[in-house]
Residue frames relative to the residue before (quaternion, step in Angstrom):
aa qw qx qy qz dx dy dz
M 1.0000 0.0000 0.0000 0.0000 0.00 0.00 0.00
P 0.4322 -0.7471 0.4310 0.2633 3.63 -0.43 1.14
F 0.6239 0.5617 -0.3573 0.4093 3.61 1.00 -0.74
T 0.7850 0.3656 -0.1706 0.4701 3.60 0.93 -0.89
R 0.4778 0.7080 -0.4370 0.2820 3.58 1.22 -0.30
A 0.6850 0.4876 -0.2974 0.4523 3.59 0.86 -0.95
V 0.6570 0.5075 -0.3169 0.4587 3.58 0.96 -0.84
S 0.6519 0.5113 -0.3146 0.4632 3.60 0.95 -0.87
F 0.6387 0.5273 -0.3263 0.4556 3.57 1.00 -0.83
N 0.6601 0.5060 -0.3073 0.4623 3.58 0.94 -0.89
L 0.6474 0.5247 -0.3174 0.4526 3.57 1.00 -0.83
N 0.6817 0.4766 -0.2896 0.4736 3.60 0.90 -0.92
K 0.6452 0.5191 -0.3187 0.4612 3.57 0.98 -0.82
M 0.6421 0.5278 -0.3160 0.4576 3.56 1.00 -0.84
Q 0.6774 0.4910 -0.2914 0.4639 3.59 0.93 -0.89
T 0.6368 0.5421 -0.3260 0.4409 3.59 1.10 -0.71
N 0.7761 0.3793 -0.1823 0.4696 3.59 0.91 -0.90
T 0.4506 0.7375 -0.4395 0.2447 3.59 1.20 -0.14
R 0.6363 0.5321 -0.3511 0.4344 3.62 0.93 -0.76
K 0.6562 0.4962 -0.3109 0.4761 3.57 0.92 -0.89
Q 0.6606 0.5085 -0.3082 0.4584 3.58 0.94 -0.88
Y 0.6243 0.5517 -0.3440 0.4332 3.58 1.00 -0.80
F 0.7243 0.4390 -0.2670 0.4598 3.60 0.79 -0.95
I 0.5744 0.5373 -0.3895 0.4792 3.60 1.16 -0.40
I 0.6501 0.4973 -0.3046 0.4870 3.58 0.99 -0.87
A 0.6360 0.5359 -0.3274 0.4485 3.60 1.00 -0.83
L 0.6390 0.5200 -0.3252 0.4643 3.60 0.97 -0.83
L 0.6907 0.4784 -0.2828 0.4628 3.57 0.89 -0.94
L 0.6709 0.4855 -0.3052 0.4702 3.60 0.95 -0.84
S 0.6146 0.5367 -0.3516 0.4590 3.60 1.04 -0.69
L 0.6432 0.5067 -0.3131 0.4812 3.55 1.02 -0.80
A 0.6583 0.5094 -0.3077 0.4609 3.58 0.97 -0.88
I 0.6424 0.5118 -0.3242 0.4693 3.60 1.00 -0.81
G 0.6442 0.5239 -0.3238 0.4535 3.61 0.95 -0.85
I 0.6677 0.4882 -0.2988 0.4760 3.58 0.94 -0.89
T 0.6584 0.5166 -0.3136 0.4486 3.60 0.97 -0.85
I 0.6633 0.5064 -0.3099 0.4556 3.61 0.88 -0.91
H 0.7877 0.2705 -0.1300 0.5380 3.56 0.94 -0.89
F 0.1999 0.8316 -0.4976 0.1445 3.57 1.17 0.61
P 0.6453 0.5093 -0.3538 0.4461 3.69 0.84 -0.78
T 0.6571 0.5059 -0.3184 0.4592 3.57 0.98 -0.82
V 0.6406 0.5218 -0.3266 0.4590 3.58 0.94 -0.86
M 0.6711 0.5003 -0.2992 0.4581 3.58 0.93 -0.90
S 0.6383 0.5308 -0.3326 0.4474 3.57 1.03 -0.75
Y 0.6660 0.4810 -0.3117 0.4773 3.60 1.03 -0.67
L 0.6829 0.4802 -0.2930 0.4661 3.56 1.07 -0.67
F 0.8325 0.1450 -0.0280 0.5340 3.57 0.90 -0.92
G 0.3783 0.7614 -0.4584 0.2588 3.61 1.22 0.35
D 0.7282 -0.4137 0.3235 0.4404 3.54 -1.43 0.01
E 0.4394 -0.7156 0.4828 0.2486 3.56 -0.72 1.08
G 0.5935 0.5983 -0.3630 0.3976 3.55 1.15 -0.61
E 0.6354 0.5392 -0.3363 0.4387 3.57 1.03 -0.75
R 0.6423 0.5465 -0.3301 0.4240 3.57 1.08 -0.64
R 0.5882 0.5874 -0.3759 0.4096 3.58 1.19 -0.40
H 0.6127 0.4906 -0.3509 0.5106 3.57 1.22 -0.39
G 0.2510 -0.8533 0.4361 0.1367 3.51 0.40 1.33
E 0.7011 0.4773 -0.3021 0.4352 3.58 0.73 -0.98
R 0.6713 0.4898 -0.3011 0.4677 3.58 0.90 -0.90
F 0.6299 0.5351 -0.3303 0.4558 3.55 1.06 -0.76
I 0.6645 0.5070 -0.3088 0.4539 3.59 0.92 -0.89
V 0.6428 0.5185 -0.3240 0.4616 3.58 0.99 -0.86
S 0.6708 0.4965 -0.2936 0.4663 3.58 0.94 -0.93
F 0.6494 0.5190 -0.3150 0.4580 3.56 1.00 -0.86
T 0.6466 0.5144 -0.3159 0.4664 3.58 1.01 -0.84
H 0.6401 0.5413 -0.3173 0.4434 3.57 0.95 -0.90
N 0.7351 0.4146 -0.2400 0.4797 3.57 0.77 -1.02
G 0.6068 0.5559 -0.3491 0.4483 3.56 1.12 -0.62
V 0.6448 0.5061 -0.3169 0.4772 3.58 1.00 -0.81
E 0.6572 0.5075 -0.3167 0.4586 3.60 0.96 -0.82
F 0.6302 0.5193 -0.3286 0.4745 3.58 1.02 -0.78
L 0.6582 0.5133 -0.3089 0.4560 3.59 0.93 -0.91
I 0.6504 0.5092 -0.3176 0.4657 3.60 0.98 -0.83
T 0.6338 0.5214 -0.3325 0.4647 3.60 0.96 -0.82
Y 0.6492 0.5203 -0.3076 0.4618 3.56 0.99 -0.89
I 0.6668 0.5029 -0.3016 0.4599 3.58 0.93 -0.93
V 0.6455 0.5211 -0.3217 0.4563 3.60 0.93 -0.90
A 0.6623 0.5052 -0.3096 0.4586 3.59 0.89 -0.93
L 0.6837 0.4891 -0.2958 0.4537 3.59 0.87 -0.93
L 0.6493 0.5078 -0.3193 0.4677 3.60 0.99 -0.78
M 0.6686 0.4888 -0.3096 0.4672 3.60 1.00 -0.75
F 0.5901 0.5381 -0.3626 0.4804 3.59 1.15 -0.59
T 0.6618 0.5053 -0.3017 0.4645 3.58 0.98 -0.87
L 0.6522 0.5191 -0.3150 0.4539 3.59 0.91 -0.92
N 0.7306 0.4337 -0.2492 0.4648 3.59 0.82 -0.96
F 0.5105 0.6129 -0.4291 0.4237 3.57 1.24 -0.22
F 0.7250 0.4211 -0.2325 0.4930 3.58 0.99 -0.86
I 0.6705 0.4854 -0.3100 0.4677 3.61 1.15 -0.47
L 0.7916 0.3294 -0.1568 0.4901 3.58 0.71 -1.10
K 0.2260 -0.8073 0.5173 0.1720 3.63 1.25 -0.31
P 0.0314 0.8693 -0.4932 0.0039 3.63 0.73 0.97
V 0.7575 0.3496 -0.2108 0.5094 3.62 1.12 -0.47
D 0.4989 0.6090 -0.4512 0.4203 3.57 1.19 0.52
P 0.3128 -0.8027 0.4718 0.1879 3.63 -0.29 1.21
H 0.7192 0.4436 -0.2481 0.4737 3.59 1.18 -0.44
R 0.5824 0.5776 -0.3785 0.4289 3.61 1.25 -0.03
K 0.2862 -0.7713 0.5476 0.1530 3.57 -0.62 1.13
L 0.2584 -0.7599 0.5816 0.1324 3.53 -1.13 0.74
N 0.0066 0.7937 -0.6078 0.0244 3.56 -0.87 1.00
L 0.7411 -0.4261 0.2828 0.4349 3.54 -1.33 0.13
W 0.6454 0.5364 -0.3356 0.4280 3.60 0.95 -0.82
K 0.6570 0.4975 -0.3238 0.4647 3.60 0.97 -0.71
I 0.6256 0.5187 -0.3397 0.4735 3.57 1.07 -0.68
L 0.6557 0.4976 -0.3084 0.4767 3.59 0.98 -0.86
L 0.6266 0.5273 -0.3348 0.4660 3.58 1.05 -0.76
A 0.6520 0.5154 -0.3147 0.4584 3.56 0.95 -0.87
V 0.6540 0.5047 -0.3096 0.4709 3.58 0.97 -0.88
G 0.6699 0.5118 -0.3041 0.4436 3.57 0.90 -0.93
L 0.6910 0.4638 -0.2851 0.4755 3.59 0.83 -0.94
T 0.6135 0.5440 -0.3465 0.4556 3.58 1.10 -0.64
V 0.6561 0.5062 -0.3078 0.4675 3.59 0.93 -0.91
I 0.6616 0.4979 -0.3091 0.4678 3.61 0.88 -0.90
S 0.6607 0.5145 -0.3077 0.4518 3.57 0.91 -0.91
V 0.6669 0.4886 -0.3066 0.4717 3.58 0.93 -0.88
Y 0.6149 0.5481 -0.3476 0.4479 3.60 1.03 -0.75
I 0.6758 0.4699 -0.2889 0.4890 3.58 0.94 -0.88
L 0.6577 0.5188 -0.3092 0.4502 3.58 0.95 -0.87
N 0.6090 0.5802 -0.3622 0.4016 3.58 1.00 -0.79
N 0.6679 0.4984 -0.3089 0.4584 3.56 0.90 -0.90
W 0.6997 0.4679 -0.2783 0.4626 3.56 0.88 -0.94
L 0.6913 0.4830 -0.2876 0.4539 3.58 0.89 -0.94
Y 0.6297 0.5245 -0.3527 0.4517 3.58 1.04 -0.65
S 0.6207 0.5224 -0.3424 0.4740 3.57 1.09 -0.66
V 0.6485 0.4989 -0.3181 0.4789 3.59 0.98 -0.81
K 0.6382 0.5308 -0.3259 0.4525 3.57 1.00 -0.82
S 0.6405 0.5343 -0.3268 0.4444 3.58 1.00 -0.81
I 0.6484 0.5041 -0.3161 0.4748 3.56 1.13 -0.64
L 0.7173 0.4466 -0.2548 0.4702 3.58 0.91 -0.92
D 0.7629 0.2731 -0.1402 0.5690 3.57 1.04 -0.82
T 0.1370 -0.8427 0.5193 0.0386 3.58 -0.07 1.31
G 0.5091 0.6583 -0.4215 0.3605 3.58 1.23 -0.16
P 0.5548 -0.6081 0.4417 0.3567 3.62 -1.13 0.56
G 0.3244 -0.7498 0.5478 0.1803 3.56 -0.91 0.94
P 0.5747 -0.5905 0.4332 0.3652 3.58 -1.18 0.48
R 0.6363 -0.5262 0.3931 0.4046 3.56 -1.27 0.41
G 0.8034 0.2397 -0.2070 0.5042 3.52 -1.00 0.91
H 0.3766 0.7568 -0.4734 0.2475 3.58 1.23 0.15
R 0.6204 0.5530 -0.3578 0.4258 3.60 1.02 -0.73
D 0.6491 0.5051 -0.3249 0.4669 3.60 0.96 -0.82
E 0.6430 0.5144 -0.3200 0.4686 3.58 0.98 -0.83
F 0.6186 0.5520 -0.3247 0.4552 3.56 1.06 -0.81
D 0.6821 0.4856 -0.2830 0.4677 3.58 0.90 -0.96
Y 0.6767 0.5001 -0.2996 0.4497 3.58 0.86 -0.97
T 0.6224 0.5512 -0.3367 0.4422 3.57 1.02 -0.81
N 0.6976 0.4706 -0.2794 0.4625 3.57 0.86 -0.95
F 0.6221 0.5157 -0.3463 0.4766 3.61 1.08 -0.65
F 0.6388 0.5190 -0.3185 0.4703 3.57 1.04 -0.78
V 0.6299 0.5310 -0.3220 0.4664 3.57 1.03 -0.83
S 0.6635 0.5074 -0.3067 0.4565 3.59 0.93 -0.90
A 0.6265 0.5268 -0.3359 0.4659 3.59 1.06 -0.72
L 0.6297 0.5238 -0.3271 0.4713 3.58 1.02 -0.80
V 0.6537 0.5247 -0.3171 0.4436 3.57 0.95 -0.87
V 0.6441 0.5139 -0.3302 0.4604 3.61 0.89 -0.88
G 0.6475 0.5138 -0.3126 0.4680 3.57 0.99 -0.83
C 0.6538 0.5137 -0.3106 0.4607 3.58 0.97 -0.85
V 0.6458 0.5217 -0.3207 0.4560 3.58 0.98 -0.84
L 0.6493 0.5096 -0.3169 0.4673 3.59 0.99 -0.81
V 0.6455 0.5058 -0.3187 0.4753 3.59 1.03 -0.77
I 0.6249 0.5296 -0.3313 0.4683 3.60 1.01 -0.83
R 0.6464 0.5229 -0.3179 0.4557 3.55 0.96 -0.86
L 0.6609 0.5094 -0.3116 0.4547 3.59 0.91 -0.91
I 0.6586 0.5035 -0.3130 0.4634 3.59 0.94 -0.88
Y 0.6735 0.4967 -0.3001 0.4579 3.57 0.90 -0.93
Q 0.6508 0.5150 -0.3191 0.4575 3.59 0.93 -0.88
K 0.6315 0.5276 -0.3345 0.4594 3.58 1.03 -0.74
Q 0.6453 0.5136 -0.3189 0.4671 3.58 1.01 -0.82
I 0.6495 0.5152 -0.3130 0.4634 3.58 0.97 -0.87
I 0.6532 0.5154 -0.3127 0.4582 3.57 0.94 -0.92
N 0.6537 0.5138 -0.3150 0.4577 3.59 0.97 -0.86
L 0.6704 0.4924 -0.3024 0.4655 3.59 0.95 -0.85
E 0.6707 0.4885 -0.3051 0.4675 3.58 0.95 -0.83
N 0.6271 0.5194 -0.3350 0.4741 3.59 1.06 -0.71
E 0.6397 0.5147 -0.3222 0.4713 3.57 1.04 -0.78
K 0.6331 0.5283 -0.3262 0.4621 3.56 1.03 -0.79
L 0.6658 0.4927 -0.3023 0.4718 3.59 0.94 -0.86
R 0.6403 0.5250 -0.3266 0.4558 3.56 1.01 -0.82
R 0.6593 0.5053 -0.3055 0.4655 3.57 0.97 -0.87
E 0.6387 0.5196 -0.3274 0.4636 3.57 1.00 -0.78
A 0.6398 0.5140 -0.3239 0.4708 3.57 1.04 -0.76
L 0.6472 0.5100 -0.3150 0.4709 3.58 1.01 -0.81
Q 0.6299 0.5341 -0.3315 0.4562 3.56 1.04 -0.82
S 0.6454 0.5234 -0.3151 0.4585 3.56 0.99 -0.87
Q 0.6528 0.5066 -0.3110 0.4696 3.58 0.97 -0.86
F 0.6567 0.5273 -0.3128 0.4392 3.56 0.95 -0.91
E 0.6557 0.5032 -0.3127 0.4680 3.59 0.94 -0.89
S 0.6289 0.5398 -0.3330 0.4497 3.57 1.04 -0.76
L 0.6596 0.5081 -0.3035 0.4633 3.57 1.00 -0.86
K 0.6454 0.5143 -0.3260 0.4611 3.59 0.97 -0.80
N 0.6692 0.5067 -0.3018 0.4521 3.55 0.99 -0.84
Q 0.6216 0.5170 -0.3451 0.4768 3.59 1.23 -0.37
L 0.6517 0.5474 -0.3243 0.4128 3.59 1.03 -0.75
S 0.6495 0.5391 -0.3344 0.4193 3.60 0.92 -0.84
P 0.6599 0.4696 -0.3250 0.4882 3.67 0.85 -0.77
H 0.6034 0.5610 -0.3569 0.4402 3.58 1.09 -0.68
F 0.6671 0.4883 -0.2872 0.4839 3.56 0.95 -0.93
L 0.6626 0.5129 -0.3054 0.4524 3.58 0.93 -0.93
F 0.6290 0.5452 -0.3321 0.4436 3.60 0.96 -0.82
N 0.6861 0.4796 -0.2837 0.4678 3.58 0.88 -0.97
S 0.6585 0.5169 -0.3108 0.4501 3.57 1.01 -0.81
L 0.6750 0.4826 -0.2981 0.4718 3.59 0.92 -0.84
T 0.6005 0.5444 -0.3552 0.4657 3.56 1.10 -0.62
A 0.6594 0.4955 -0.3013 0.4785 3.57 0.99 -0.87
L 0.6399 0.5288 -0.3263 0.4521 3.59 0.99 -0.81
K 0.6191 0.5422 -0.3375 0.4570 3.56 1.01 -0.79
T 0.6640 0.4965 -0.2947 0.4752 3.56 0.97 -0.90
L 0.6678 0.5167 -0.2992 0.4445 3.57 0.94 -0.89
I 0.6272 0.5351 -0.3362 0.4553 3.59 0.99 -0.79
R 0.6798 0.4859 -0.2854 0.4693 3.55 1.02 -0.81
E 0.7752 0.3765 -0.1890 0.4708 3.60 0.92 -0.91
A 0.8128 0.0437 0.0062 0.5809 3.63 1.01 -0.72
P 0.0951 -0.8531 0.5106 0.0497 3.59 0.44 1.16
E 0.6097 0.5829 -0.3649 0.3941 3.62 1.09 -0.57
T 0.7258 0.3947 -0.2459 0.5069 3.60 1.14 -0.51
A 0.4203 0.7339 -0.4551 0.2786 3.59 1.25 -0.04
Q 0.6264 0.5564 -0.3472 0.4213 3.61 1.05 -0.78
N 0.6556 0.4976 -0.3067 0.4780 3.59 0.96 -0.86
Y 0.6232 0.5408 -0.3337 0.4559 3.51 1.07 -0.77
V 0.6483 0.5203 -0.3186 0.4556 3.59 0.96 -0.87
N 0.6470 0.5183 -0.3240 0.4558 3.61 0.98 -0.81
S 0.6700 0.4816 -0.2954 0.4815 3.55 0.95 -0.88
L 0.6302 0.5371 -0.3305 0.4530 3.54 1.05 -0.78
S 0.6381 0.5278 -0.3370 0.4480 3.60 0.99 -0.78
R 0.6412 0.5093 -0.3303 0.4694 3.61 1.02 -0.74
A 0.6578 0.5072 -0.3136 0.4600 3.54 0.98 -0.83
L 0.6713 0.4933 -0.3020 0.4634 3.58 0.96 -0.85
R 0.5847 0.5615 -0.3732 0.4511 3.58 1.13 -0.61
Y 0.6400 0.5177 -0.3215 0.4680 3.57 1.01 -0.78
T 0.6647 0.5040 -0.3180 0.4506 3.58 0.91 -0.87
L 0.6476 0.5082 -0.3260 0.4649 3.60 1.03 -0.73
Q 0.6671 0.4872 -0.3000 0.4771 3.57 0.98 -0.83
S 0.6731 0.5066 -0.3001 0.4475 3.56 0.99 -0.82
N 0.5645 0.6024 -0.3882 0.4096 3.59 1.18 -0.43
E 0.6399 0.5098 -0.3214 0.4768 3.57 1.27 -0.37
K 0.7024 0.4129 -0.2486 0.5238 3.58 1.30 -0.13
Q 0.4090 -0.6742 0.5500 0.2751 3.52 -1.22 0.50
L 0.8010 0.1149 -0.0269 0.5869 3.56 1.10 -0.75
V 0.0912 -0.7432 0.6577 0.0828 3.55 -1.28 0.52
T 0.5565 -0.5933 0.4449 0.3747 3.56 -1.21 0.34
L 0.6256 -0.5414 0.4060 0.3882 3.53 -1.24 0.45
S 0.6276 0.5336 -0.3437 0.4508 3.60 1.04 -0.70
E 0.6372 0.5148 -0.3277 0.4708 3.62 1.01 -0.76
E 0.6523 0.5192 -0.3113 0.4561 3.54 0.98 -0.84
M 0.6704 0.4947 -0.3071 0.4599 3.58 1.00 -0.77
V 0.5905 0.5453 -0.3678 0.4676 3.61 1.13 -0.59
F 0.6406 0.5075 -0.3164 0.4816 3.57 0.99 -0.82
M 0.6490 0.5378 -0.3247 0.4290 3.57 0.96 -0.85
D 0.5700 0.5775 -0.3941 0.4316 3.61 1.11 -0.53
S 0.6791 0.4631 -0.2874 0.4917 3.59 0.95 -0.88
Y 0.6580 0.5249 -0.3108 0.4415 3.53 0.94 -0.87
L 0.6719 0.5035 -0.3026 0.4511 3.57 0.94 -0.88
Y 0.5606 0.5716 -0.3918 0.4533 3.58 1.17 -0.47
L 0.6476 0.5126 -0.3110 0.4703 3.56 0.97 -0.85
I 0.6725 0.5076 -0.2977 0.4487 3.56 0.94 -0.90
K 0.6820 0.5018 -0.2995 0.4397 3.57 0.94 -0.88
L 0.5772 0.5576 -0.3861 0.4548 3.57 1.16 -0.43
R 0.6563 0.5011 -0.3064 0.4736 3.54 1.15 -0.58
F 0.8308 0.2591 -0.0886 0.4845 3.58 0.84 -0.99
D 0.3241 -0.7703 0.4942 0.2395 3.59 1.29 -0.13
T 0.8177 -0.2253 0.1655 0.5033 3.61 -0.86 -0.91
N 0.5004 0.6697 -0.4229 0.3496 3.56 1.25 -0.03
L 0.7470 0.2776 -0.1812 0.5763 3.57 1.28 -0.24
S 0.0241 0.7847 -0.6186 0.0304 3.56 -0.92 0.92
I 0.2215 -0.7607 0.6011 0.1043 3.53 -1.15 0.77
N 0.1168 -0.7799 0.6133 0.0448 3.58 -0.76 1.05
T 0.1118 -0.8117 0.5724 0.0314 3.57 -0.71 1.07
G 0.0019 -0.7709 0.6368 -0.0139 3.51 -1.17 0.75
I 0.1491 0.8185 -0.5292 0.1667 3.55 0.54 1.25
S 0.3227 -0.7491 0.5480 0.1858 3.58 -0.64 1.08
E 0.5252 -0.6477 0.4578 0.3083 3.57 -0.99 0.87
V 0.5340 0.6407 -0.4003 0.3795 3.57 1.17 -0.50
Y 0.7698 0.3633 -0.1763 0.4943 3.56 1.04 -0.80
S 0.3706 0.7658 -0.4713 0.2327 3.62 1.22 0.13
S 0.7221 0.4129 -0.2485 0.4963 3.61 1.10 -0.61
Y 0.4624 0.6596 -0.4624 0.3706 3.59 1.25 0.04
M 0.4002 -0.7490 0.4969 0.1785 3.55 -1.18 0.66
L 0.0551 0.7564 -0.6516 0.0139 3.51 -1.36 0.43
P 0.6311 -0.5337 0.3781 0.4170 3.62 -1.15 0.36
P 0.5778 -0.5977 0.4190 0.3653 3.61 -1.03 0.71
L 0.8388 0.2074 -0.1873 0.4673 3.54 -1.22 0.74
T 0.3088 0.7635 -0.5134 0.2412 3.59 1.18 0.41
I 0.7075 0.4538 -0.2770 0.4656 3.59 0.74 -1.04
Q 0.6235 0.5461 -0.3386 0.4454 3.58 1.01 -0.81
T 0.6364 0.5316 -0.3237 0.4556 3.57 1.01 -0.81
L 0.6852 0.4844 -0.2862 0.4626 3.57 0.95 -0.90
V 0.6432 0.5049 -0.3246 0.4754 3.60 1.01 -0.76
E 0.6317 0.5306 -0.3229 0.4638 3.58 0.98 -0.88
N 0.6436 0.5302 -0.3221 0.4483 3.56 0.99 -0.84
A 0.6616 0.4992 -0.3079 0.4671 3.58 0.99 -0.85
I 0.6535 0.5148 -0.3127 0.4584 3.59 0.96 -0.84
K 0.6715 0.5418 -0.2903 0.4138 3.51 0.97 -0.93
H 0.7998 0.3421 -0.1465 0.4710 3.58 0.92 -0.91
N 0.7034 0.4227 -0.2761 0.5003 3.61 1.22 0.17
E 0.5063 -0.6266 0.4943 0.3265 3.53 -1.17 0.59
I 0.0523 -0.7734 0.6318 0.0075 3.56 -0.99 0.92
S 0.2530 0.7566 -0.5569 0.2311 3.57 -0.43 1.22
K 0.6864 -0.4605 0.3525 0.4388 3.52 -1.32 0.08
D 0.6749 0.4797 -0.2896 0.4801 3.55 1.05 -0.72
K 0.7908 0.1577 -0.0727 0.5869 3.56 1.12 -0.67
P 0.0600 -0.8090 0.5846 0.0138 3.60 0.23 1.20
L 0.3358 -0.7491 0.5433 0.1761 3.55 -1.05 0.80
R 0.1160 -0.7697 0.6258 0.0509 3.54 -0.98 0.93
I 0.1133 -0.7849 0.6087 0.0244 3.54 -0.75 1.13
H 0.1975 -0.7916 0.5736 0.0730 3.57 -0.87 1.01
I 0.0901 -0.7711 0.6300 0.0189 3.56 -0.90 1.04
E 0.1158 0.8219 -0.5348 0.1582 3.58 -0.36 1.26
T 0.3235 -0.6720 0.6135 0.2597 3.51 -1.35 0.29
T 0.3345 -0.7498 0.5433 0.1752 3.54 -1.11 0.75
A 0.6671 -0.5257 0.3568 0.3890 3.55 -1.27 0.36
D 0.7125 0.4371 -0.2596 0.4836 3.60 1.14 -0.54
G 0.6397 -0.5979 0.3154 0.3658 3.59 1.14 0.61
K 0.5461 0.5827 -0.4252 0.4260 3.57 0.98 0.83
L 0.3717 -0.6807 0.5775 0.2547 3.53 -1.29 0.36
S 0.1181 -0.8078 0.5773 0.0169 3.55 -0.77 1.09
V 0.0350 -0.7616 0.6471 0.0019 3.56 -0.94 0.96
W 0.1285 0.8164 -0.5472 0.1326 3.57 -0.56 1.13
N 0.0232 -0.7753 0.6311 0.0110 3.53 -1.32 0.40
D 0.5158 -0.5834 0.5136 0.3602 3.54 -1.26 0.40
I 0.4659 -0.7067 0.4629 0.2631 3.55 -0.91 0.95
Q 0.0084 0.7634 -0.6443 0.0462 3.54 -0.90 1.06
R 0.1869 -0.8470 0.4879 0.0984 3.52 0.31 1.29
K 0.4333 -0.6791 0.5340 0.2570 3.52 -1.11 0.79
I 0.5630 -0.5827 0.4535 0.3711 3.52 -1.15 0.51
T 0.7723 0.1301 -0.0699 0.6179 3.53 1.08 -0.83
E 0.3258 -0.7675 0.5221 0.1796 3.57 -0.50 1.19
E 0.4328 -0.6729 0.5336 0.2740 3.54 -1.10 0.78
E 0.3942 -0.6918 0.5505 0.2509 3.53 -1.07 0.75
G 0.0954 -0.8328 0.5450 0.0181 3.58 -0.63 1.08
T 0.6086 -0.5638 0.4212 0.3665 3.52 -1.35 0.18
G 0.3844 -0.7637 0.4498 0.2582 3.58 1.21 -0.44
I 0.5261 0.6657 -0.4116 0.3327 3.59 1.20 0.19
G 0.5113 0.7017 -0.4033 0.2890 3.61 1.20 -0.44
L 0.7912 0.2975 -0.1590 0.5101 3.57 0.27 -1.27
T 0.6066 0.5665 -0.3594 0.4266 3.59 1.06 -0.68
N 0.6927 0.4571 -0.2769 0.4843 3.58 0.88 -0.92
L 0.6180 0.5392 -0.3453 0.4562 3.57 1.04 -0.71
S 0.6353 0.5271 -0.3173 0.4667 3.55 1.01 -0.83
K 0.6706 0.4959 -0.3005 0.4627 3.59 0.92 -0.89
Q 0.6223 0.5441 -0.3487 0.4417 3.59 1.00 -0.76
F 0.6924 0.4665 -0.2898 0.4678 3.59 0.83 -0.92
Q 0.6207 0.5293 -0.3491 0.4612 3.59 1.04 -0.64
L 0.6741 0.4885 -0.2947 0.4691 3.59 0.97 -0.82
L 0.7322 0.4484 -0.2397 0.4532 3.59 0.93 -0.89
T 0.8335 0.2111 -0.0649 0.5064 3.58 0.87 -0.93
G 0.4388 -0.6741 0.4802 0.3499 3.58 1.16 -0.46
E 0.6470 0.4771 -0.3154 0.5042 3.60 1.32 -0.01
D 0.3530 -0.7168 0.5593 0.2205 3.54 -1.18 0.55
I 0.5364 -0.5757 0.4904 0.3747 3.54 -1.27 0.28
T 0.3540 -0.7262 0.5516 0.2073 3.57 -1.23 0.51
I 0.0708 -0.7929 0.6053 0.0014 3.57 -0.75 1.09
S 0.0247 0.8022 -0.5948 0.0459 3.57 -0.75 1.04
N 0.0853 -0.7724 0.6293 0.0120 3.52 -1.16 0.74
Q 0.3054 0.7561 -0.5062 0.2805 3.55 0.25 1.34
D 0.8473 0.1227 -0.1121 0.5044 3.54 -1.20 0.66
N 0.6414 -0.5609 0.3077 0.4234 3.54 0.99 0.97
R 0.6078 0.5117 -0.3647 0.4856 3.57 1.11 0.67
F 0.2014 -0.7744 0.5922 0.0956 3.55 -0.83 1.05
R 0.0023 0.8144 -0.5752 0.0765 3.57 -0.71 1.14
V 0.0581 -0.7586 0.6476 0.0420 3.55 -1.10 0.81
E 0.0815 -0.7854 0.6130 0.0272 3.57 -0.87 1.01
V 0.0964 -0.7861 0.6096 0.0340 3.55 -0.93 0.94
P 0.4666 -0.6809 0.4768 0.3022 3.63 -0.97 0.74
L 0.3144 -0.7189 0.5894 0.1921 3.55 -1.02 0.86
I 0.3413 -0.7661 0.5225 0.1538 3.55 -0.96 0.94
K 0.2579 -0.7709 0.5666 0.1349 3.57 -0.67 1.13
Q 0.2490 -0.7810 0.5582 0.1287 3.56 -0.77 1.06
């Protein structure tokens, strides 16, 4: 289904790349958390007293101490992002999240950080041989617990953002499917409408001019072949539609002879522009249906393209003494088709005794 293909592709592509995207985000957030936790230290190295840097040995010891702490913060954050990826499943669109899973994630995170603190502090003692300040171990533990809390919060936010994106894409997919269903329904209404009018004309022709009925049937079969083929398409080019109109107008002229004439003014610039199948036929049928066509009052229908990229079909109004009762599906369905396809409506005007319908042409 053309309406849903792009949305489905985006949804599948998004689901395929989410794990990679999650860990890229985790790497960046872990780095950001490390910089934020040790921001005063980073600023002191960037903009600190130049005199302190001249004491090379003390500077190197201090740099090693803070560098090891930054690295440990980064490692703790990244490990907690990894752990919560498997617990909270932030990029799984079908995994529901409840309070128990959040509590489980918090509990396992706390236990993991507690175990990591003992191991990482031992590693830190090996890498950083300088004496630590009093109470440094408690500060070390609290820092890592705080980092883990930040990570759990970040994972929950990532999950909410991702779920919102999935919901929006799925809603768009459902909306497109609904539009596709409506569009197919409208097309299926137009073909019987055309067939009904054609068979009515054939019945009249058989009664009034049986010798030309065979030619009419042949032309009708070509026209119906186009309608069947066009039912498989949402759009056709303006040039294709005009080729069909040549066959269709032959059928019409057999009914009305010289009492009906069609004047066309189609610019070649718009020949490749698109419109729904049978658009022009619907507009011509509408003009024939609601106007008197006789030797005394011949009807002239004009089919033109406008400078602003629209197709215009118009005629001078020649009201019938007795109006035909119609089904009302012609212009109404045409209007709905253009609204579904382009978001624009057709323009209908009735001024200065002239009836005009303009439809937007779609540039591909």
